[in-house]
C-alpha positions as CSV (number, residue, x, y, z in Angstrom):
1,M,13.2,-26.7,-13.6
2,T,16.2,-24.6,-12.6
3,R,16.7,-23.6,-9.0
4,V,17.6,-19.9,-8.9
5,A,18.0,-17.1,-6.4
6,G,17.2,-13.5,-7.1
7,I,18.1,-10.7,-4.8
8,D,16.7,-7.2,-5.2
9,C,18.6,-4.5,-3.2
10,G,16.7,-1.2,-3.2
11,T,16.8,2.0,-1.3
12,N,14.7,0.8,1.6
13,S,14.8,-3.0,1.6
14,I,16.7,-6.0,0.4
15,R,14.8,-9.0,-0.7
16,L,15.5,-12.6,-1.6
17,L,13.5,-15.1,-3.7
18,V,14.6,-18.7,-4.1
19,A,12.5,-20.5,-6.7
20,D,12.3,-23.4,-9.1
21,V,11.7,-21.9,-12.6
22,H,10.9,-23.5,-15.9
23,P,12.9,-21.5,-18.4
24,D,10.5,-22.2,-21.3
25,T,7.1,-21.7,-19.7
26,G,8.1,-19.1,-17.1
27,E,6.4,-21.3,-14.4
28,L,7.8,-20.2,-11.0
29,I,7.5,-22.3,-7.8
30,E,8.5,-20.2,-4.8
31,L,10.7,-21.9,-2.2
32,D,11.7,-19.0,0.0
33,R,10.8,-15.3,-0.1
34,R,12.0,-12.8,2.5
35,M,12.5,-9.1,3.0
36,T,14.8,-7.1,5.3
37,I,14.5,-3.3,5.8
38,V,18.1,-2.1,5.6
39,R,17.6,1.5,4.5
40,L,20.7,1.4,2.2
41,G,19.6,4.8,0.8
42,Q,19.9,6.5,4.1
43,G,21.1,10.1,3.4
44,V,22.1,9.4,-0.2
45,D,19.8,12.1,-1.6
46,K,21.7,14.7,0.6
47,T,25.3,13.4,0.8
48,G,25.6,11.4,-2.5
49,R,27.3,8.5,-0.5
50,L,26.2,5.3,1.1
51,A,26.5,5.6,4.9
52,P,28.8,3.1,6.7
53,E,26.0,2.0,9.0
54,A,23.7,1.4,6.0
55,L,26.3,-0.7,4.3
56,E,26.8,-2.8,7.4
57,R,23.0,-3.4,7.8
58,T,22.9,-4.5,4.1
59,F,25.9,-6.8,4.5
60,A,24.4,-8.4,7.6
61,A,21.3,-9.2,5.5
62,C,23.5,-10.6,2.7
63,R,25.1,-13.0,5.1
64,D,21.7,-14.3,6.2
65,Y,20.7,-14.7,2.5
66,A,23.9,-16.5,1.6
67,A,23.1,-19.1,4.2
68,V,19.5,-19.6,2.8
69,I,20.9,-19.9,-0.8
70,E,23.4,-22.5,0.3
71,E,20.8,-24.5,2.3
72,L,18.4,-24.6,-0.6
73,G,21.0,-25.3,-3.2
74,A,20.3,-22.6,-5.8
75,E,22.3,-23.2,-9.0
76,R,22.4,-19.6,-10.1
77,V,22.2,-16.3,-8.3
78,R,21.5,-12.8,-9.6
79,F,21.9,-9.8,-7.4
80,V,20.3,-6.6,-8.8
81,A,20.8,-3.2,-7.1
82,T,18.6,-0.3,-7.8
83,S,18.2,3.4,-7.0
84,A,20.4,4.1,-4.0
85,S,23.5,2.3,-5.3
86,R,23.0,3.9,-8.7
87,D,23.3,7.3,-7.1
88,A,26.2,6.7,-4.6
89,E,29.7,8.0,-5.1
90,N,31.2,5.1,-3.0
91,R,29.2,2.3,-4.7
92,A,32.5,0.4,-5.1
93,D,32.4,-0.3,-1.3
94,F,29.0,-1.8,-1.7
95,V,30.0,-3.9,-4.7
96,N,33.1,-5.3,-3.0
97,G,31.2,-6.2,0.1
98,V,28.5,-8.1,-1.8
99,V,31.1,-10.0,-3.8
100,E,32.9,-11.0,-0.7
101,I,29.8,-12.4,1.0
102,L,27.8,-13.9,-1.9
103,G,30.4,-14.5,-4.5
104,V,28.4,-12.6,-7.2
105,E,28.8,-9.0,-8.3
106,P,25.7,-6.8,-7.9
107,E,24.4,-5.5,-11.2
108,V,23.6,-1.8,-10.7
109,I,20.9,-1.7,-13.3
110,T,19.4,1.3,-15.1
111,G,15.9,2.6,-14.4
112,D,14.7,1.1,-17.7
113,Q,16.1,-2.3,-16.8
114,E,14.4,-2.0,-13.4
115,A,11.1,-1.3,-15.2
116,E,11.5,-4.3,-17.5
117,F,12.0,-6.7,-14.5
118,S,9.1,-5.2,-12.6
119,F,6.7,-5.5,-15.5
120,T,7.7,-9.1,-16.2
121,G,7.3,-10.1,-12.6
122,A,4.1,-8.3,-12.0
123,T,2.1,-9.2,-15.1
124,G,3.2,-12.8,-15.7
125,E,0.0,-14.2,-14.1
126,L,-2.4,-11.6,-15.5
127,H,-4.6,-12.6,-18.4
128,G,-6.3,-10.6,-21.1
129,D,-5.3,-8.2,-23.8
130,D,-5.8,-5.0,-21.8
131,R,-3.1,-2.4,-21.9
132,R,-1.5,-2.0,-18.4
133,L,0.3,0.7,-16.6
134,V,2.6,-0.9,-14.0
135,V,3.9,1.4,-11.3
136,D,6.7,0.3,-9.0
137,I,6.9,2.7,-6.1
138,G,10.3,2.2,-4.5
139,G,12.3,3.9,-1.8
140,G,14.3,6.1,-4.2
141,S,12.6,5.9,-7.5
142,T,9.3,5.0,-9.2
143,E,9.0,3.2,-12.5
144,F,6.2,3.7,-14.9
145,V,5.8,0.9,-17.5
146,V,3.1,0.5,-20.2
147,G,2.5,-2.7,-22.1
148,N,0.6,-6.0,-22.3
149,K,2.7,-9.1,-22.7
150,H,5.8,-7.1,-23.1
151,V,7.0,-3.6,-22.3
152,E,6.1,-1.0,-24.8
153,V,7.6,2.0,-23.1
154,A,9.0,2.8,-19.6
155,R,10.4,5.6,-17.5
156,S,12.1,5.8,-14.1
157,V,11.9,9.0,-12.1
158,D,13.5,9.9,-8.8
159,I,10.4,9.9,-6.5
160,G,10.3,7.3,-3.8
161,C,9.1,7.0,-0.2
162,V,12.5,7.3,1.4
163,R,13.8,10.1,-0.9
164,L,10.7,12.2,-0.5
165,T,10.5,11.7,3.3
166,E,14.1,12.7,3.8
167,R,13.8,15.6,1.5
168,H,10.7,17.2,3.0
169,V,9.4,15.8,6.2
170,R,10.4,17.4,9.5
171,H,7.2,17.2,11.6
172,D,5.1,14.3,12.9
173,P,2.5,14.2,11.4
174,P,3.8,16.1,8.4
175,S,2.7,19.7,8.1
176,A,0.5,20.9,5.3
177,E,3.5,22.6,3.7
178,E,5.5,19.4,3.8
179,I,2.6,17.4,2.2
180,A,2.3,20.1,-0.5
181,A,6.0,19.8,-1.2
182,I,5.8,16.1,-1.6
183,R,2.8,16.4,-3.9
184,A,4.6,19.0,-6.0
185,D,7.7,16.8,-6.4
186,V,5.4,13.8,-7.5
187,R,3.5,15.9,-10.0
188,A,6.7,17.3,-11.5
189,A,8.2,13.8,-11.8
190,M,5.0,12.5,-13.4
191,D,5.3,15.4,-16.0
192,L,8.7,14.0,-16.8
193,A,7.4,10.4,-17.0
194,A,4.5,11.6,-19.3
195,E,7.0,12.8,-21.8
196,T,7.8,9.1,-22.5
197,V,4.9,7.1,-21.0
198,P,1.2,7.6,-21.9
199,L,0.1,7.6,-18.3
200,A,-3.7,8.0,-19.1
201,D,-3.9,5.5,-22.0
202,A,-3.7,2.2,-20.1
203,E,-6.9,0.3,-19.2
204,T,-5.5,-1.3,-16.0
205,L,-3.3,0.2,-13.3
206,V,-1.1,-2.4,-11.5
207,G,0.7,-1.3,-8.4
208,L,3.9,-2.9,-6.9
209,A,6.1,-2.8,-3.9
210,G,5.8,-2.1,-0.2
211,S,4.0,1.2,-0.2
212,V,1.2,-0.2,-2.4
213,T,0.9,-3.5,-0.6
214,T,0.8,-1.8,2.7
215,V,-1.9,0.7,1.7
216,A,-3.8,-2.3,0.3
217,A,-3.5,-4.2,3.6
218,I,-4.8,-1.3,5.6
219,A,-7.7,-0.8,3.1
220,L,-8.6,-4.4,3.4
221,G,-8.8,-4.1,7.1
222,L,-6.3,-7.0,7.7
223,E,-5.2,-7.5,11.3
224,E,-2.0,-9.1,10.1
225,Y,-0.2,-9.0,6.8
226,D,-1.4,-11.7,4.5
227,S,0.1,-11.7,1.0
228,T,-2.5,-14.2,-0.3
229,K,-5.3,-11.7,0.4
230,I,-3.3,-8.8,-0.9
231,H,-2.1,-10.3,-4.2
232,H,-4.4,-9.3,-7.0
233,A,-6.7,-7.4,-4.7
234,R,-8.5,-4.4,-6.3
235,I,-8.3,-1.3,-4.2
236,S,-10.5,1.6,-5.3
237,R,-9.4,5.2,-5.5
238,A,-11.8,6.0,-2.6
239,Q,-10.2,3.4,-0.4
240,V,-6.7,4.8,-1.2
241,D,-7.9,8.3,-0.3
242,E,-9.4,7.0,2.9
243,V,-6.2,5.3,3.9
244,L,-4.1,8.3,3.0
245,A,-6.3,10.6,5.1
246,R,-5.9,8.2,8.1
247,L,-2.1,8.2,7.7
248,L,-1.8,11.9,7.2
249,A,-3.6,12.5,10.5
250,S,-1.5,9.9,12.4
251,T,1.7,10.2,14.5
252,H,4.6,7.8,14.2
253,D,3.4,5.9,17.2
254,E,-0.1,5.6,15.9
255,R,1.2,4.3,12.6
256,A,3.5,1.9,14.4
257,A,0.4,0.5,16.1
258,I,-1.1,-0.6,12.8
259,A,0.0,-4.2,12.6
260,V,0.2,-4.5,8.8
261,I,2.8,-1.6,8.6
262,H,6.3,-3.1,8.7
263,P,8.4,-1.3,11.4
264,G,10.8,-0.2,8.7
265,R,8.0,1.5,6.7
266,V,6.4,3.4,9.6
267,D,8.3,6.7,8.9
268,V,8.0,6.5,5.0
269,I,4.5,5.1,4.4
270,I,2.9,8.5,4.2
271,A,5.1,9.6,1.3
272,G,4.5,6.2,-0.4
273,A,0.8,6.6,-0.1
274,L,0.9,10.1,-1.4
275,V,2.8,8.9,-4.5
276,L,0.1,6.2,-5.1
277,A,-2.8,8.7,-4.6
278,E,-1.2,11.3,-7.0
279,I,-0.7,8.6,-9.7
280,M,-4.4,7.5,-9.4
281,E,-5.5,11.1,-9.7
282,R,-3.2,11.8,-12.7
283,T,-4.2,8.7,-14.6
284,G,-7.9,8.8,-13.7
285,A,-7.7,5.1,-12.5
286,A,-10.8,4.0,-10.6
287,E,-8.8,1.2,-8.9
288,V,-5.4,-0.3,-8.6
289,V,-4.7,-4.0,-9.0
290,V,-2.1,-4.9,-6.3
291,S,0.6,-7.4,-7.1
292,E,2.9,-9.1,-4.6
293,H,5.0,-10.2,-7.6
294,D,7.3,-7.6,-8.9
295,I,10.9,-7.0,-9.8
296,L,12.1,-9.9,-7.6
297,D,10.1,-12.4,-9.7
298,G,11.3,-10.7,-12.9
299,I,14.9,-11.2,-11.7
300,A,14.4,-14.9,-10.9
301,L,12.8,-15.5,-14.3
302,S,15.7,-13.7,-16.0
303,V,18.2,-16.0,-14.3
304,A,16.5,-19.1,-15.7
């Protein structure tokens, strides 16, 4: 077994996984998994730059993660950065800060690489020969990946809960016009994805990341977030629609009172839930299999 650390820095959150991994079998024993909302992508869609305060929030989390990595004695570290840092003009500031704190250079990966890691992490424990559509709904982008044991085809498109919220939402709750604008963006992005990925051909829809797991937690009626109950839960389209209707009618304070919604997701969960609902409608999926394992697990496996 090799002790590794994988870091996934996205548009909304930065996450750490330290695990012992068997490089031949892919067995992964989790030692520490944590997430911090840093909103690195704050304003990127509008300005094209990473905001100084967003960088500082991210660097503060990196310093915390460096201490955990040192304490647990990870032999190898891989830091992967996704949508926000791909888009930013001043990404050199981000890269230099990470190197100074963690001693490794962040890899600003492509959307296709992001999709590969997500698929590997999400499907490693699933059995059967069914064809799967894995959707990773992030803060700045969403990845669509079709395959079984390996990726057949993938596409990343620029729809994510942070990007869509910043682009369209000005009212609380969002107005009908704002909701319609988000839906229109999602549908247009799915048209782009469908040029590459056969969205309706897969037998199983697998959903990843915070928007999906949060919708699942609400649908399951959990009073506190419990990843063991959420992982591999099957959430019906009717349940997703019910949760979405509840969120669309709620104010910020009402959403904040829902214990399973992380404080850093309260303002963006509506957009994330809309993306999931639109995907289920487009694909005709009767349910979504929710995975707590995702790009972070794929990164850790790649290090080993």
